[in-house]
C-alpha positions in Angstrom: 4.1 -0.2 -16.0 4.2 -2.9 -13.3 7.2 -3.4 -11.0 8.1 -6.7 -12.7 8.1 -5.2 -16.2 10.2 -2.3 -14.9 12.6 -4.8 -13.3 13.0 -6.8 -16.5 13.5 -3.7 -18.5 16.1 -2.3 -16.2 19.6 -2.2 -17.7 22.8 -0.4 -17.3 24.3 1.3 -20.3 28.1 1.1 -20.4 30.4 3.2 -22.4 34.1 2.7 -23.2 36.6 4.2 -20.9 38.6 7.1 -22.4 42.4 7.3 -22.5 44.2 8.8 -19.6 45.2 11.9 -21.6 41.7 12.6 -22.9 39.3 15.3 -21.7 36.3 13.5 -20.3 32.8 14.9 -20.3 31.9 13.9 -16.7 35.1 14.8 -15.1 36.2 17.9 -17.0 33.3 19.3 -19.1 30.1 18.7 -17.2 31.2 20.8 -14.1 32.0 23.7 -16.4 28.7 23.5 -18.3 26.7 23.0 -15.1 28.3 25.9 -13.4 28.2 28.4 -16.4 25.6 27.2 -19.0 23.0 24.8 -17.9 20.8 27.3 -16.0 19.7 28.7 -19.4 20.7 25.9 -21.7 20.1 22.8 -19.7 17.3 20.3 -18.9 14.9 22.9 -17.3 12.2 23.6 -20.0 10.9 26.6 -18.1 14.2 28.5 -18.0 15.7 27.4 -21.3 16.8 30.2 -23.6 17.1 30.2 -27.4 15.8 26.6 -27.5 19.4 25.5 -27.0 20.4 22.5 -24.8 24.1 22.0 -24.1 23.3 18.9 -22.1 22.2 17.0 -25.2 24.9 16.5 -27.9 22.6 16.3 -30.9 21.0 19.6 -30.0 24.3 21.3 -29.3 25.7 20.2 -32.6 22.6 20.9 -34.7 22.4 24.4 -33.3 26.0 25.2 -34.1 27.1 25.5 -30.5 29.6 22.7 -31.3 31.1 22.6 -34.8 33.0 19.3 -35.2 34.2 20.2 -38.8 35.6 23.5 -37.9 36.3 23.7 -34.1 37.1 27.4 -34.1 33.7 28.1 -35.6 31.9 26.5 -32.6 29.6 29.2 -31.3 30.2 28.1 -27.7 33.9 28.9 -28.1 33.2 32.3 -29.7 30.7 33.3 -27.0 33.0 32.4 -24.1 35.9 34.3 -25.6 34.3 37.5 -26.8 34.3 40.8 -24.8 31.1 42.1 -26.4 28.6 42.1 -23.5 25.7 41.5 -26.0 27.3 38.3 -27.2 29.3 37.1 -24.2 28.3 33.9 -22.5 27.5 33.6 -19.7 26.0 37.1 -20.0 27.4 39.7 -17.5 23.8 40.0 -16.1 23.9 36.4 -15.0 26.8 37.3 -12.6 28.3 33.9 -13.1 31.7 35.2 -14.3 33.7 34.4 -17.4 35.3 31.1 -18.0 38.9 30.9 -17.0 41.6 30.4 -19.7 42.0 26.8 -18.5 38.3 26.1 -18.7 38.1 27.6 -22.2 41.1 25.5 -23.3 39.5 22.4 -21.8 36.3 23.0 -23.8 38.3 23.5 -27.0 40.3 20.4 -26.5 37.2 18.4 -25.8 35.6 19.6 -29.0 38.8 18.8 -30.9 38.6 15.3 -29.6 35.1 14.8 -30.9 32.9 16.4 -28.1 31.9 13.0 -26.8 29.2 13.1 -24.1 28.9 10.6 -21.3 26.0 9.3 -19.4 25.9 9.5 -15.6 29.1 8.3 -14.2 27.5 5.5 -12.2 26.3 3.9 -15.5 29.8 3.8 -17.0 31.8 0.5 -16.7 35.1 0.7 -15.0 38.2 0.4 -17.3 39.0 -3.3 -17.3 42.7 -2.9 -18.0 44.8 -6.0 -18.0 47.0 -6.3 -15.0 50.5 -7.8 -15.6 51.4 -10.1 -12.8 55.0 -9.3 -12.1 55.5 -10.9 -8.7 55.8 -14.6 -8.0 52.8 -16.7 -6.9 54.4 -16.9 -3.5 54.3 -13.1 -3.2 50.8 -12.5 -4.5 48.2 -15.0 -5.6 45.4 -12.7 -6.8 44.8 -9.9 -9.2 43.5 -7.6 -6.5 46.7 -8.2 -4.5 48.8 -7.2 -7.6 46.8 -4.0 -7.9 47.4 -3.2 -4.3 51.1 -4.1 -4.6 51.6 -1.8 -7.5 49.8 1.1 -5.7 52.0 0.6 -2.7 55.1 0.4 -4.8 54.3 3.8 -6.3 54.5 5.1 -2.7 57.6 3.2 -1.8 55.7 0.7 0.3 55.4 -3.0 0.4 52.6 -5.5 1.1 52.4 -6.8 4.6 53.5 -10.4 5.0 50.8 -13.1 4.9 48.9 -13.4 8.1 49.8 -16.3 10.4 47.2 -19.0 10.6 45.7 -18.0 14.0 45.2 -14.5 12.7 43.8 -15.8 9.4 41.1 -17.9 11.0 40.1 -15.0 13.3 39.8 -12.7 10.3 37.8 -15.2 8.3 35.5 -16.0 11.2 34.7 -12.4 11.9 34.3 -11.6 8.2 32.0 -14.5 7.4 30.1 -15.1 10.7 30.6 -12.0 12.8 31.9 -14.2 15.6 35.4 -15.1 16.9 36.5 -18.7 16.3 36.4 -21.2 19.0 39.7 -22.2 20.6 39.5 -25.8 19.3 38.9 -24.5 15.8 42.0 -22.3 16.0 44.1 -25.2 17.2 42.7 -27.4 14.5 43.4 -24.9 11.7 46.9 -24.1 12.9 47.7 -27.8 13.0 46.3 -28.4 9.5 49.1 -27.5 7.1 47.4 -29.0 4.0 47.0 -26.9 0.9 43.2 -27.2 1.2 43.0 -26.0 4.8 42.0 -22.5 4.1 39.4 -23.5 1.5 37.9 -26.1 3.9 37.7 -23.5 6.6 35.9 -21.1 4.3 33.5 -23.7 3.2 32.7 -24.7 6.8 32.1 -21.1 7.8 29.9 -20.5 4.7 27.8 -23.5 5.8 27.0 -22.2 9.3 23.7 -20.4 10.1 25.8 -17.5 11.4 27.0 -16.8 7.8 23.5 -15.8 6.7 23.0 -13.7 9.8 26.3 -11.9 9.2 25.5 -11.2 5.6 22.0 -10.1 6.5 23.2 -7.3 8.8 24.4 -5.1 5.9 21.2 -5.9 3.9 19.0 -4.9 6.8 20.7 -1.5 6.8 20.2 -1.1 3.1 16.6 -2.0 3.4 16.0 0.4 6.4 14.8 -2.6 8.5 13.1 -2.0 11.8 10.5 -3.8 14.0 8.9 -0.5 14.9 7.1 2.2 12.9 9.3 5.1 13.7 8.1 8.7 14.0 6.4 10.0 17.2 5.0 6.9 18.8 7.4 4.4 17.3 5.1 1.4 18.1 6.1 -2.2 17.5 5.5 -3.9 14.3 6.5 -7.5 13.3 8.7 -7.5 10.2 11.0 -10.2 11.4 9.6 -12.9 9.1 11.1 -10.9 6.2 14.4 -10.7 8.1 14.4 -14.5 8.6 13.7 -14.9 4.9 16.8 -12.8 4.1 18.9 -14.9 6.4 17.7 -18.1 4.8 18.3 -16.7 1.3 21.9 -16.1 2.1 22.4 -19.4 3.7 20.7 -21.1 0.8 23.0 -19.2 -1.6 20.1 -17.8 -3.5 21.2 -16.3 -6.9 21.5 -12.6 -6.5 19.2 -11.8 -9.4 16.5 -13.9 -7.9 17.1 -12.3 -4.5 16.5 -8.9 -6.0 13.6 -9.9 -8.2 11.6 -11.4 -5.4 12.1 -8.3 -3.2 11.1 -5.8 -5.8 8.3 -7.7 -7.5 7.9 -11.2 -6.1 4.1 -10.8 -5.8 3.9 -10.2 -9.6 5.6 -13.5 -10.5 3.4 -16.2 -12.0 1.7 -18.2 -9.2 3.7 -16.4 -6.6 4.6 -18.4 -3.6 4.3 -17.2 0.0 8.1 -16.7 0.1 8.1 -14.7 -3.1 5.3 -12.4 -1.7 7.0 -12.3 1.7 10.2 -11.0 0.0 8.3 -7.8 -1.1 8.1 -6.7 2.5 11.4 -5.0 1.5 9.2 -2.3 0.0 7.2 -1.8 3.2 10.1 -1.3 5.7 9.8 2.5 5.6 8.7 4.5 8.6 4.9 5.0 9.1 2.9 7.6 10.9 -0.1 7.6 13.2 0.1 11.0 15.0 -3.1 12.9 15.5 -3.7 15.5 12.8 -1.5 13.8 10.3 -2.8 14.0 6.7 -3.2 10.5 5.3 -2.4 11.3 1.7 0.7 13.3 2.7 2.2 10.3 4.4 1.1 7.9 1.7 3.1 9.9 -0.8 6.1 9.9 1.6 6.0 6.1 1.8 6.1 5.8 -2.0 8.9 8.4 -2.2 10.8 6.3 0.3 10.4 3.2 -1.9 11.7 5.1 -4.9 14.7 6.4 -3.0 15.5 3.1 -1.5 15.3 1.4 -4.9 17.5 4.0 -6.4 20.1 3.9 -3.7 20.2 0.1 -3.3 20.0 -1.0 -6.9 21.1 1.9 -9.0 23.7 3.6 -6.8 21.9 6.9 -7.3 20.2 9.5 -5.1 16.9 10.6 -6.4 15.8 13.2 -3.8 16.5 16.2 -6.0 14.4 14.9 -8.9 11.4 14.7 -6.6 11.1 18.5 -6.6 12.7 19.5 -9.9 14.9 18.6 -12.8 18.5 18.7 -11.5 21.6 19.6 -13.6 23.6 16.7 -12.2 21.0 13.9 -11.7 20.5 11.5 -14.6 16.7 11.5 -14.4 14.1 14.2 -14.8 11.3 15.1 -12.4 8.8 13.5 -14.8 10.9 10.3 -14.8 11.0 10.3 -11.0 7.2 10.2 -10.9 7.0 7.6 -13.6 9.0 5.4 -11.2 6.8 6.6 -8.3 3.8 5.3 -10.2 5.2 1.8 -10.2 5.7 1.7 -6.5 2.4 3.3 -5.5 0.1 0.7 -7.0 -0.9 -1.0 -3.8 -4.0 -0.6 -1.7 -2.4 1.0 1.4 -3.3 3.6 3.9 -1.2 6.7 4.7 -1.4 6.1 8.5 -1.2 2.9 10.5 -3.8 2.0 13.1 -3.2 3.4 16.6 -6.0 1.5 18.3 -5.6 -1.9 16.7 -2.5 -4.0 16.2 -3.2 -5.1 12.6 -0.4 -4.3 10.1 -1.4 -1.9 7.3 -2.6 -3.5 4.1 -1.7 -5.2 1.9 -0.6 -8.0 4.2 0.3 -11.7 3.9 -1.0 -14.2 6.4 1.9 -16.1 8.0 1.6 -19.7 9.2 3.5 -23.0 9.1 2.7 -26.1 7.1 0.3 -27.4 9.7 -1.4 -24.1 9.9 -1.8 -24.0 6.1 -3.3 -27.5 6.2 -5.8 -26.5 8.9 -6.7 -23.3 7.1 -7.3 -25.2 3.9 -9.5 -27.6 5.6 -11.7 -24.9 7.1 -11.8 -23.0 3.8 -12.9 -26.2 2.1 -15.6 -26.8 4.7 -17.1 -23.4 4.0 -16.8 -23.7 0.3 -18.6 -27.0 0.3 -21.6 -25.6 2.1 -21.7 -22.5 -0.1 -21.5 -24.7 -3.2 -24.5 -26.8 -2.0 -26.5 -23.6 -1.1 -27.8 -23.0 -4.6 -28.9 -26.6 -5.0 -30.4 -26.8 -1.6 -32.2 -23.5 -2.2 -33.9 -24.9 -5.3 -34.8 -28.0 -3.4 -37.0 -25.9 -1.1 -39.3 -24.8 -4.0 -41.9 -27.5 -3.2 -42.1 -26.4 0.4 -42.4 -22.8 -0.7 -45.3 -23.7 -3.0 -47.0 -25.5 -0.1 -46.6 -22.5 2.1 -48.1 -20.2 -0.6 -51.3 -22.3 -0.5 -51.7 -22.2 3.2 -55.0 -20.3 4.1 -53.4 -18.7 7.1 -50.9 -16.8 4.9 -53.7 -14.4 3.9 -53.8 -13.1 7.5 -50.0 -13.4 8.3 -48.5 -10.3 9.8 -44.9 -9.3 9.2 -42.8 -10.2 12.2 -39.2 -8.9 12.0 -36.1 -10.2 13.9 -35.7 -6.9 15.7 -33.0 -6.5 18.3 -33.4 -2.8 19.0 -35.5 0.2 18.0 -35.1 3.9 18.9 -37.8 6.4 17.8 -36.2 9.4 19.6 -39.6 10.6 20.9 -38.6 11.6 24.5 -35.4 12.5 26.3 -34.6 12.0 30.0 -31.4 13.7 30.8 -28.9 12.0 28.5 -31.1 9.0 27.9 -33.3 8.2 24.9 -35.8 5.4 25.6 -35.9 2.2 23.6 -39.1 1.7 21.6 -39.0 -2.0 22.6 -40.3 -2.8 26.1 -37.4 -3.6 28.4 -34.8 -2.4 25.9 -31.7 -0.5 27.1 -31.8 3.3 26.4 -29.5 5.1 24.1 -27.2 8.0 25.2 -27.4 11.4 23.6 -24.1 13.4 23.9 -23.1 17.0 23.7 -25.3 19.5 21.8 -27.3 17.0 19.8 -31.0 17.7 20.1 -34.5 16.4 19.5 -36.3 18.1 16.6 -39.4 17.4 14.6 -38.6 14.4 12.4 -40.2 12.2 9.8 -42.7 10.9 12.4 -42.7 12.6 15.8 -39.2 13.6 16.8 -35.7 12.9 15.4 -32.1 13.6 16.4 -30.4 16.6 14.8 -26.6 16.2 14.9 -23.9 18.7 15.5 -21.3 16.6 13.7 -19.1 16.6 16.8 -21.3 14.6 19.2 -22.6 11.1 19.0 -25.7 9.2 20.0 -24.5 5.9 21.5 -26.5 2.7 21.3 -25.9 -0.2 23.6 -25.5 -2.9 20.9 -24.1 -3.7 17.6 -20.8 -5.7 18.0 -21.5 -8.0 15.1 -18.7 -10.2 13.7 -18.2 -10.4 10.0 -19.8 -13.8 9.7 -22.9 -12.7 11.5 -25.8 -11.6 9.3 -27.5 -8.3 10.4 -29.5 -5.4 9.1 -30.0 -1.7 10.1 -32.9 0.6 9.1 -33.3 4.3 9.6 -34.8 7.5 8.2 -32.3 10.2 7.5 -32.2 13.7 6.1 -29.1 15.5 4.9 -29.1 19.3 4.7 -26.6 19.4 1.9 -24.4 17.3 -0.5 -21.9 15.9 2.0 -18.4 15.3 0.7 -18.0 13.0 3.6 -20.2 12.4 6.6 -20.5 9.5 9.1 -24.2 8.5 9.4 -23.6 5.7 11.8 -20.7 3.3 12.6 -19.5 0.5 14.9 -15.8 1.3 15.3 -13.3 3.0 17.5 -12.1 5.7 15.1 -11.4 6.6 11.4 -7.7 6.5 10.5 -6.7 5.9 14.1 -8.3 2.5 14.0 -8.2 2.0 10.2 -12.0 2.2 10.4 -12.2 -1.4 11.8 -15.9 -2.3 12.2 -18.7 -1.3 9.9 -20.0 2.1 8.8 -22.6 3.9 6.8 -21.1 7.0 5.2 -22.2 9.7 2.8 -19.4 10.3 0.3 -19.9 12.9 -2.5 -23.6 12.8 -1.7 -24.0 9.0 -2.0 -24.4 6.3 0.6 -21.5 4.0 1.2 -21.9 0.8 3.3 -18.8 -1.0 4.4 -17.4 -3.8 6.6 -13.8 -3.2 7.4 -10.8 -4.9 9.0 -8.2 -2.3 7.8 -9.2 0.4 5.2 -8.5 0.4 2.3 -7.0 -3.0 1.6 -9.0 -5.4 3.8 -12.7 -4.4 3.5 -16.0 -5.2 1.7 -17.7 -2.0 0.6 -20.5 -0.9 -1.8 -21.8 2.6 -2.7 -25.2 3.7 -4.1 -25.0 5.1 -7.6 -27.8 7.6 -7.0 -27.1 10.5 -4.7 -29.4 11.5 -1.8 -31.6 14.5 -2.3 -30.7 17.2 0.3 -33.6 18.3 2.4 -35.7 15.2 1.8 -36.4 12.4 4.3 -35.0 9.1 2.9 -35.6 5.7 4.3 -32.4 3.5 4.2 -31.8 -0.2 5.0 -28.3 -1.7 4.9 -27.5 -5.4 5.5 -24.8 -8.0 5.5 -25.4 -11.7 4.9 -22.3 -12.9 6.8 -20.4 -13.9 3.7 -17.7 -11.2 4.1 -18.1 -10.4 0.4 -19.3 -7.2 -1.2 -22.0 -9.2 -3.0 -23.4 -10.0 0.5 -23.9 -6.3 1.3 -27.0 -4.5 0.3 -28.4 -0.9 0.4 -32.2 -0.3 0.1 -33.6 3.2 -0.4 -37.3 3.9 0.2 -38.1 0.2 0.3 -36.3 -0.7 -3.0 -32.9 -2.2 -3.7 -30.5 0.6 -4.6 -28.2 0.3 -7.7 -24.7 0.0 -6.2 -21.1 -0.3 -7.2 -18.5 -2.4 -5.5 -15.8 -0.3 -3.9 -13.8 -2.9 -2.1 -14.1 -6.7 -2.0 -11.1 -8.1 0.0 -12.5 -8.6 3.5 -10.6 -11.5 5.1 -10.1 -10.7 8.8 -12.1 -9.7 11.9 -14.1 -6.4 12.0 -14.4 -6.4 15.8 -11.7 -5.4 18.3 -9.9 -2.2 19.0 -12.7 -0.6 21.0 -15.9 1.2 20.1 -17.9 -2.0 20.4 -21.4 -0.5 20.0 -23.2 1.5 17.3 -22.7 5.3 17.4 -24.8 7.8 15.3 -23.7 11.0 13.7 -20.0 11.3 14.8 -16.7 9.4 14.9 -13.4 10.2 16.5 -11.3 12.4 14.1 -13.8 12.0 11.3 -16.4 14.2 9.7 -19.7 13.9 11.5 -23.3 14.2 10.2 -23.4 17.9 10.8 -26.9 19.3 10.4 -28.2 15.9 9.5 -31.1 14.1 11.1 -31.9 10.5 11.9 -35.3 9.0 12.9 -36.6 5.5 13.8 -33.3 3.7 14.0 -33.7 -0.1 14.1 -31.3 -3.1 14.3 -32.1 -6.7 13.2 -30.5 -10.0 13.9 -30.1 -11.1 10.3 -30.2 -9.8 6.7 -33.8 -8.9 5.9 -35.7 -10.1 2.9 -36.8 -7.6 0.4 -40.4 -7.8 1.7 -39.2 -7.3 5.3 -37.1 -4.3 4.1 -40.2 -2.9 2.4 -42.1 -3.3 5.7 -39.7 -1.0 7.5 -40.6 1.7 4.9 -44.2 0.9 4.1 -45.7 -1.8 6.3 -49.1 -1.7 4.7 -47.8 -2.3 1.2 -45.4 -5.1 2.5 -48.3 -6.8 4.2 -50.4 -6.8 1.1 -47.6 -8.4 -0.8 -47.0 -11.0 1.9 -50.7 -11.9 1.9 -51.2 -11.8 -1.9 -53.1 -14.7 -3.4 -50.8 -17.3 -5.1 -52.7 -17.1 -8.4 -52.1 -13.3 -8.6 -48.3 -13.3 -8.2 -46.1 -12.0 -11.0 -42.5 -13.3 -11.3 -40.9 -10.5 -9.3 -43.3 -10.8 -6.3 -43.1 -14.6 -6.4 -39.3 -14.4 -6.2 -39.6 -11.9 -3.3 -41.9 -14.2 -1.5 -39.6 -17.2 -2.0 -36.7 -15.2 -0.5 -38.9 -14.2 2.4 -40.0 -17.8 2.9 -36.4 -19.0 3.1 -35.3 -16.3 5.5 -38.3 -16.1 7.7 -40.5 -19.2 7.4 -38.3 -22.2 6.5 -36.7 -24.0 9.4 -34.6 -26.3 7.1 -33.1 -23.3 5.3 -32.4 -21.7 8.7 -30.6 -24.8 9.8 -28.6 -24.8 6.6 -27.6 -21.1 7.2 -26.8 -21.9 10.8 -24.4 -24.6 9.6 -22.8 -22.2 7.1 -22.4 -19.5 9.8 -20.8 -22.0 12.2 -18.3 -23.1 9.5 -17.6 -19.5 8.7 -17.1 -18.7 12.4 -14.6 -21.6 12.8 -12.7 -20.4 9.8 -12.7 -16.8 11.0 -11.6 -17.7 14.5 -8.6 -19.7 13.2 -7.7 -17.2 10.4 -7.9 -14.2 12.7 -5.4 -15.8 15.1 -2.7 -16.0 12.4 0.0 -13.4 12.1 0.2 -11.0 9.2 3.1 -9.0 7.7 3.0 -6.0 5.4 3.9 -6.9 1.7 3.2 -5.6 -1.8 0.1 -6.7 -3.7 -0.5 -5.0 -7.1 -3.9 -3.4 -7.7 -5.8 -4.7 -10.7 -6.0 -1.2 -12.1 -3.1 1.3 -11.7 -3.6 4.4 -9.6 -3.3 7.7 -11.4 0.1 9.3 -10.8 1.1 12.9 -11.2 4.1 15.1 -11.2 4.1 16.9 -7.8 5.1 20.5 -7.8 8.1 20.8 -5.5 7.3 17.3 -4.3 4.2 18.5 -2.4 1.5 15.8 -2.1 -1.3 18.3 -2.8 0.4 20.1 -5.7 -0.5 17.8 -8.7 0.6 18.8 -12.2 
């Protein structure tokens, strides 16, 4: 169930108030049953005896515990009055004590009156008794005043006289704006003796900006508002746009049902506006953690529980904490119902920890800008979209040039030339330096206990999992195409291992950058702004074979889309699944600007794994180029193949290679596209973001958590 469906289904069940001389279930009976009976005959399935529930009227009546036709035959009355220890309830062994004579009499009277049960007290409407106005309009003008007057009269007291006008304006000003009135306003109000003076004053105060600010103060407390994350570090976060929206909502006199709906589920409304989405920041105002050693899933669960509790307290007037861990004899919901509500509020793509090393808000987030900013953003997005739309047509227009290139005699002797930026073969070590295989290239740095060992060809690096090999390059932006190739060998099926990355840290930096991981034995290639909600990520469907050398190429075409990522295994495209496809912000920044192999701060390294012949390229490689990094001889044969011998697959591969490596017009087109993407990225990355709710397309699985513990799923 989504938050919007839940909100629309939410209702309060009212019951009629009982007469003053009646025994009421909530006030008189529930405390007795809770104290003496519910432990064995209440909501807890595990502890229930004799399949009898005294908290459910239908069961109590059907089982004979309550006999409405013959009250004295009610089993509950017999059991509480007998002295037979084998029949007595509560049993002596329970050590709860017998019911007092008054308690027994109360139970009997309740059954005689029909044994009516009541829901939770907070769901029962107040008795709307008519109030007879006995005093004159001059003495009291409102129903509430009459109620107060009657209560005071019962105590021999009288209402205070009406406030003088200077006191009245002071009270109204503080109540409605939180500020004292100005001297000239006091003088004007005192001088105005018209019947409408007070109403005009109230209207004027309600129309001031300070009115919204005054009303917002209490709502901020309800919503647990803060412009910092709380917990250990308590770093700053910017949630004030939501606060300003609340102020504006009060000043605009927004209907309260709309005010609530937007905050609980504004993102789920049809064609939700930015303001409707912004309102859902109400659900993200909880504390968040980033302390070292914190368990991400533990705190993610805490955040969702906070939303559940805040919702219950704010909108239902209930406390739900007990139901998180167990069914409770007083609470109106069960533990299962608690986690059903939990499932509604957890269905967002969020992390359990915020990023310590970057200043980006945890996902999901809403980009904030004014009308001019939206206009500029739209213009830049349109510019990119227009070039992308023309790409397919322009690509086909290059077929004739491709056919001409195919027929060139010199193609039969063409060698594969790759756009290589760096290559490390790990053949020799000089102190902590590993020489570049490209003349004049900067060396890599080997750290800790990593060592050279026989590899796929010559030597390779064997990793401890705790120490990196640092390369002096790799700070690619998301709109920049690039590729990486390497040979790797994993000793076992890794649940999680960092093969290489360009980032400062795992959860401490929300993985900002790019990374090649092994997860559950499979390769996963990702570009990330803030994991998990702002990233493009794909994973190979076939697991690696432990103990075998495997050649891997990963690439990005600069589109910031999962479709623009690729994984090649042993020279061939790997079958992949899209894991994430919401990358919309920068992947640089936060430190860790260069590539590191085999280890990442507070992550699981490539322990026992080996890497050989690591290469970096300045664009996404064609399939033929990718093949050449695995089998240069076979790739060269394909490149030089005669035009009249080409099958459809090889012809398509050659066309792709021609565009990427041989066609200056396609290169110019791609350069224009990259420039447009860079301008869009630069502008978009400079805009502020705020945490909001954004529903996942598929709901997350939810579980009842034993004793509320994140790892104890039931």
